[in-house]
C-alpha positions in Angstrom: -1.3 4.8 16.6 -0.8 8.2 15.3 2.4 6.9 13.1 0.1 4.6 11.5 -2.4 7.0 10.6 0.4 9.3 9.2 1.5 6.3 7.2 -2.0 5.8 5.5 -1.9 9.4 4.6 1.3 9.8 3.3 1.4 10.6 -0.4 -2.5 11.3 -0.4 -3.7 14.4 -2.6 -5.2 15.8 0.8 -5.2 15.2 4.5 -8.9 16.3 5.0 -11.9 17.5 2.9 -11.4 20.3 0.3 -10.2 20.7 -3.2 -8.3 23.2 -5.7 -11.9 24.5 -6.5 -12.7 25.4 -3.1 -9.3 26.9 -2.2 -9.8 29.3 -5.2 -13.2 30.2 -4.2 -11.9 31.3 -0.8 -9.3 32.8 -2.3 -11.5 34.8 -4.7 -13.8 35.7 -1.5 -10.6 37.3 0.2 -10.7 40.2 -2.1 -7.7 41.8 -3.8 -4.2 41.3 -2.7 -1.1 43.1 -3.2 0.7 41.9 -6.4 3.5 39.6 -4.1 1.4 39.0 -1.0 2.9 37.3 2.3 0.6 34.5 2.9 0.7 32.2 6.0 -0.4 28.5 5.3 -1.0 26.8 8.8 -1.3 23.1 9.3 -0.4 22.9 5.7 0.4 19.2 5.4 2.1 18.3 2.0 1.1 21.5 0.9 -1.6 21.2 -1.8 -3.1 24.7 -0.9 0.5 26.2 -0.2 1.4 25.4 -4.0 -1.9 26.7 -5.2 -1.5 29.9 -3.3 2.2 30.6 -4.2 1.4 29.7 -8.1 -1.8 31.8 -8.3 -1.1 34.9 -6.1 2.6 35.5 -7.3 3.3 35.9 -3.5 5.5 34.1 -0.8 4.1 31.1 1.2 5.1 30.7 4.8 3.7 26.9 5.0 3.8 25.7 8.8 3.3 22.1 10.0 4.4 19.8 12.9 4.8 16.9 10.8 8.6 17.2 9.0 7.6 14.2 6.3 4.8 16.4 5.1 7.0 19.6 4.9 9.5 17.4 3.0 6.9 16.3 0.4 6.1 20.0 0.3 9.7 21.1 -0.5 10.2 18.5 -2.8 6.8 19.4 -4.9 7.8 23.1 -4.7 11.1 22.3 -6.4 9.4 20.2 -9.2 7.1 23.0 -9.8 9.6 25.6 -9.8 8.2 27.3 -6.7 11.0 26.8 -4.2 11.7 30.7 -4.2 7.9 31.4 -3.2 7.5 28.7 -0.6 8.9 28.5 2.6 8.7 25.5 5.0 8.4 26.0 8.7 8.5 22.8 11.5 6.4 24.5 14.2 3.0 24.5 16.0 0.3 26.7 14.6 -0.3 27.4 18.4 3.3 28.9 18.8 3.9 31.3 16.2 6.8 33.8 16.3 5.9 36.3 13.9 5.2 40.2 14.5 1.6 41.5 14.3 0.6 42.6 10.7 3.0 40.0 9.1 0.6 38.6 6.4 -1.7 39.7 4.0 -3.5 36.4 4.2 -3.6 33.7 6.9 -4.8 30.2 5.7 -5.9 27.4 7.4 -7.8 24.3 5.8 -9.0 21.6 7.7 -6.3 22.4 10.6 -7.8 25.0 12.8 -9.5 22.2 14.9 -5.9 21.2 16.4 -5.7 24.2 18.4 -9.6 24.9 18.9 -11.3 27.2 16.5 -12.1 29.8 19.1 -8.1 29.6 20.3 -7.1 29.8 16.6 -9.3 32.8 15.9 -7.7 34.8 18.7 -4.0 33.9 18.4 -4.1 34.6 14.6 -5.9 37.8 14.2 -2.8 39.9 15.4 -0.8 38.4 12.2 -3.1 39.7 9.8 -2.0 43.2 7.9 -4.5 45.9 7.6 -6.8 45.0 4.7 -5.7 41.4 5.0 -8.1 38.1 5.7 -8.1 34.9 7.3 -9.5 32.0 5.2 -10.4 28.9 7.6 -12.4 25.9 7.2 -14.2 24.2 10.0 -16.2 21.2 10.7 -19.8 22.1 11.8 -23.5 20.5 12.5 -25.7 21.5 9.4 -28.8 20.3 11.3 -29.9 21.0 14.8 -31.0 17.6 15.4 -27.9 15.4 14.1 -28.2 11.5 14.7 -27.3 10.1 18.0 -24.3 8.0 16.1 -23.0 11.3 14.6 -23.4 13.1 17.7 -21.3 10.4 19.9 -18.7 10.4 17.2 -18.2 14.1 16.9 -18.5 14.4 20.9 -15.8 11.9 21.3 -13.3 13.3 18.6 -14.3 17.0 18.4 -17.1 18.9 19.7 -18.7 20.6 16.9 -20.9 23.6 16.9 -23.4 24.9 14.1 -22.5 27.6 11.6 -24.4 30.2 13.6 -22.5 29.4 16.4 -19.0 29.7 14.5 -20.2 32.8 12.9 -20.9 34.3 16.4 -17.8 32.9 17.7 -15.6 34.9 14.7 -17.7 38.0 15.5 -16.8 38.0 19.2 -13.3 37.3 18.5 -13.2 40.6 16.6 -14.0 39.7 12.8 -16.0 40.4 10.0 -17.3 37.7 8.4 -16.8 38.1 4.5 -18.1 34.9 3.1 -19.4 31.4 4.0 -18.8 28.5 1.9 -20.0 25.2 2.7 -17.7 22.6 1.0 -19.6 20.1 -1.7 -19.8 16.5 -0.8 -17.3 15.9 -3.6 -14.7 17.5 -1.5 -15.3 14.7 0.9 -15.1 11.5 -1.1 -13.7 12.4 -4.5 -10.6 14.5 -2.8 -10.2 12.6 0.7 -12.1 9.8 1.5 -12.1 7.8 -1.8 -8.0 7.8 -2.1 -8.0 7.1 1.5 -10.3 4.1 1.3 -8.1 2.8 -1.3 -4.9 3.1 0.8 -6.8 1.6 3.8 -7.6 -1.3 1.5 -4.0 -2.1 0.8 -2.9 -1.7 4.3 -0.8 -4.3 6.3 -3.0 -4.9 9.2 -1.0 -7.6 10.9 0.6 -4.6 12.8 -1.9 -4.0 15.8 -1.4 -0.1 15.6 -2.3 -0.1 11.6 -5.1 -2.5 12.1 -6.7 0.0 14.6 -6.1 2.9 12.3 -7.7 1.2 9.5 -10.6 0.5 11.7 -10.8 3.8 13.0 -10.7 5.2 9.2 -13.4 2.7 8.1 -15.6 3.9 11.0 -15.3 7.5 10.1 -16.0 6.9 6.3 -18.9 4.7 6.9 -20.1 7.6 9.4 -20.1 9.9 6.6 -21.9 7.7 4.1 -24.7 6.8 6.6 -25.1 10.4 8.4 -23.2 13.0 5.8 -26.2 15.2 5.8 -25.8 15.7 9.8 -22.3 17.7 9.5 -20.2 19.7 7.0 -17.0 21.3 6.3 -17.5 25.1 5.9 -15.1 27.5 4.7 -15.1 31.3 6.0 -13.2 34.2 4.9 -12.8 36.6 7.8 -11.3 40.2 8.2 -10.4 41.8 11.4 -12.8 44.3 12.5 -11.9 47.8 13.3 -10.9 48.1 16.8 -13.6 50.0 18.5 -11.2 51.8 20.7 -9.3 53.1 17.6 -10.6 56.7 16.5 -11.5 57.0 12.8 -8.9 58.9 11.1 -9.6 62.4 9.8 -9.5 63.3 6.2 -5.9 64.7 5.4 -6.1 68.8 4.4 -4.0 67.9 1.3 -4.5 65.3 -0.8 -2.1 62.6 -0.9 0.1 62.5 -4.2 
């Protein structure tokens, strides 16, 4: 059925909740970057965020995804926008990265960390962040301590959610300072993701059993959001590695640097 899900999503503006406005807000919260920052976009999909980051930072974006057709879409769009020299695509798992410690000023993951688990992602990616750099990640979480039984049953089956307080605690336990927390607006779910996806579902050929199952599952997910959207949300986190407690604080130099 995964092939049918990919077919439903090909050519859509996004593969999960988000928006250009949210990407810009997270980027602004990440603080000043070098003139040509090195950026790693993990689970990039067809590259909506990667293209924006490359255009607005002037940096070089390494965009990683396991689905080659998404990377092909990103390559074609980067060429169309004349950003090919700033965007590099890599067909690889975000849980198996070959890069050296401190390779990137900004590590980015919108609607993708769940695929290897939020805690695992935080632990694995921390070493990649250069001094002064940041991790920007969005994660689905409960927005109430008492979600409806229907919402609880759905998410317990697909991906066990936690509250925002629990995710903040997990980030701190993984060695990060929490710089900013940005809950995504409801428009990031519907205007940017579910509405285009629903149109694709309405036009799908359900004579194929796998596509019929994918369509039913997608409709159920959208209906859940319509009925119980107040129970859960996507939240953007801007995180910065905290100073290692075992690392001594450097003493001031005797002679000022010139």
